[in-house]
N, C-alpha and C positions, 0 to 999 in steps of 0.2 A: 664855117663859122656858124656858129649859133647865130640869130637875129640878136638884136640889140633893141628891147622894150619899155622906153620911157610911161611910167602908168606912177598915179597918184595914189600908190598906195605898194608897200616895202614888206615881199613876201621872205620870215626869216624860219627859217624851217621848218616844221611843218604850221606854221604860225601864220595871221596877215596885222599887220600894221599898217593903220592910219592917220599920217600925222595931220592932215589937217583936219581930222575928230577926232585924234590924243586918243586912239582907240585900238586896240589887243584884239584880234578876232581870232577862234577857236573852235573845230567843230567834231563832233566823234567824238565825243570820251571814250565813250561806251563804261562807264563804273560800273560794275560788277557784273561782266563778263564772263569775265572767270567762274566765277561763283556758280554764273548762271551756266556754266557750258556741264554735260556730264558726265568727266571725266573724273578720275579720281583726285585727283592731285592740281586743282587748275590754276594755271599763272596768273597773276595779277601785277597789273602793271602800272598800281594804284601811286604807291612812292614815285615810281618811277615817269610820271602824270605830274605829282606836285614841282618832285626834284627844276623837270622843265621849264614847269611855268615860272616857279621861282627864278629860273634865270633868264629868260625873253620879258618879266617883269623889269628883272632889275637893268635890265638890257634896253628897254625901250620906254620905261616909268610912266604911262600909262593914262589916263584919270577914267578910263572904262573899259571894263573886260568882259567882252559880248557871246560866248559860247552858243553857238549857232545848232544848237541842237545835236538833238542824242548822246544830252550830258551823262544818261542811263544809259543800262541794256535794263528794262524792264518791262515786260506787259500784266503779267494779273498776280503778278505780289515783287518787292523789293529784295534785291538778292544781300546776300546775308553779309555785314561789312559797307553797303554803302553807304547808309547814312555815317557813318563814319571819316568814312573816304570824303564826303560830301562833304562835313564839316570842314576836315582839314584842307577841301578846295577853297571853300566859304574861307576861311583863318590866312590863307597862302595872300588870297587878292586884298583882303580887306590888312595884312598889315602890308602892303604895297599903297595904302592909302589911294586904292582904286574903287570903283562900283562894277557890279557885279551885275552883268541882264544875260537873261536864258531866252532863246529862240525857243521854242521845243520841236523836235522833232517826232517820228514817227514810233523812237523808240521810248520815248515821253511817256506814258499814259496814265507813268502811278508822280511824278516830277513833284506835284503840287502837294503828295502825304511826305513825301519828309522834304521840302525845299518851298522858304514860306516869302525868299526870297521876290525880284524884282522881274517877272515876268511878259514878254510882247509875241502873240502870234511873229510880228514881222514889227524887227525895229532900224529907224533911221535915224545915222549915225549924225552930227553936228554938223560932218559938212553939207548937211543940207539935198547932196549927190544921192549920196547909197544908203542901200537897202539891205537890210542880216535878212538873212529864214533860212529857215533847213535846206530850202528845194524841194522838198518833197510833195511840194504844192504847187499852184500856180498862184502867183504872190498879187494881192489883189492892191497894194499901195509903190503907184507909179515912182518911178528913179529911175537915173541916168546911166543909176552897174547895180548889179545886185551881187553879194557875196552871200555863198548856199555852203552849203555839205552835200552827204547821205551817198551820194557816190561812191567816195574811197576811191578816189583816178590813183591808179600807179602807171610808171613808163616802163617799159622792158629795154634796158637799152643794153649791148652787149651781152645779152641773156642774164640780168641783173635785173633784178624787180626793181624798180623806185618808187616810191613817192613819190608824188605831182600834184601842181597848183594848175589849174586850167585855167587859160581865157581868150575868153571867146565875145571877141568886137563888134558891135552891136547886132546879136546874134536873136535875142528874147524881141521882139517890138521895137526894134532900134536902143533896145540898151546893154551894153555892155555886161559878160556873166561873168566871173570868177569864180569859180571849183575848189576848194580848198583840201585838201589833201586830211585823211582823220589824225586825228593829236593820238590817238592810240596808238602803241605800236602793235595792237594785238590784229587790228586789222593787217591782212593777205594784201591787200586792195584790189580790183579791178583793174586789169591791165588794159589799159587801154589803146594801146598800137592798132588793131585789127576793131574797135567797139564804134560801130554802126549808131544814129540815135536814135534807134529803136531799143537800143541796148543797155542806154543807158534807164535812168531810175528817175530823176529830174525829169518833170515838162518843160522846164528852163533851156536843156539841150536838143535846142533842136535840130544842132546841123555839125555834128561833130568834125564833120572834115574840117572845118573854121575854127577851133579852135588849138590855140600854142598851148601845146608842154611845157609847165619846165619845174627840172629839178633840180633843185637844193646839193650848191655843193660845196664840202667843210671846208677844203683845200681852201679854199680864197673867201668862202663864207657869204657867197652872193647864190641869188637864181639864175638858170644856164635854161633860156627860152630856144626851145625848137620851133622849125617851121610847123605852123600851122597839118595838124589831124590829115590830113588828107593828100599833102605832101610828106609825111611824116612815115606812112605807110611806106611810100618807095623807099625810103632812105635807110629803115631801123628795120 
């Protein structure tokens, strides 16, 4: 039977709601990923992103929405359609009477050319304990817990790859770390079942074996937690 883990946040599908801070966190949207690909007919999930975000905003009614990095998928230029899709995303958040904050990721090198909203390399939530950042660099802000993205974690269960959250209690200099799955459905995800710390890109994952994976279950509408990865390797 999966363990029960009671934490001061609520994973919902591919997002994380922090009630004490009235904040919804999403990571790795990668607007423009399809257009930046080399295929002739790229798949673009921007409309699906807006639809799923709108649904989450209705369910959680947050005061703040934080995008924890890789809002864009751009390095040397902004792919076509990104400015339109970004404007639609901002309108979606604004229509929900929420404020939008972005903590840039490694793919957001062109962010300031298309986004004039609130940007912070690390963002402390209103609960005073949680710091949100992308996770590709070591944070400079002390926190009780860090919420990050970057690695696009997924868990293989019965041969099926599922996006997952990773929760590591006191794993980074005594602080908890929560790694969120990519919000875009275009990201295949890194299968964490056999991954050791050195295989993760984030420096906050120092002991992969200590992280509990959690998979969202549509039927029960709750996150199903699994034993830590060190134990899961023997079970899955």
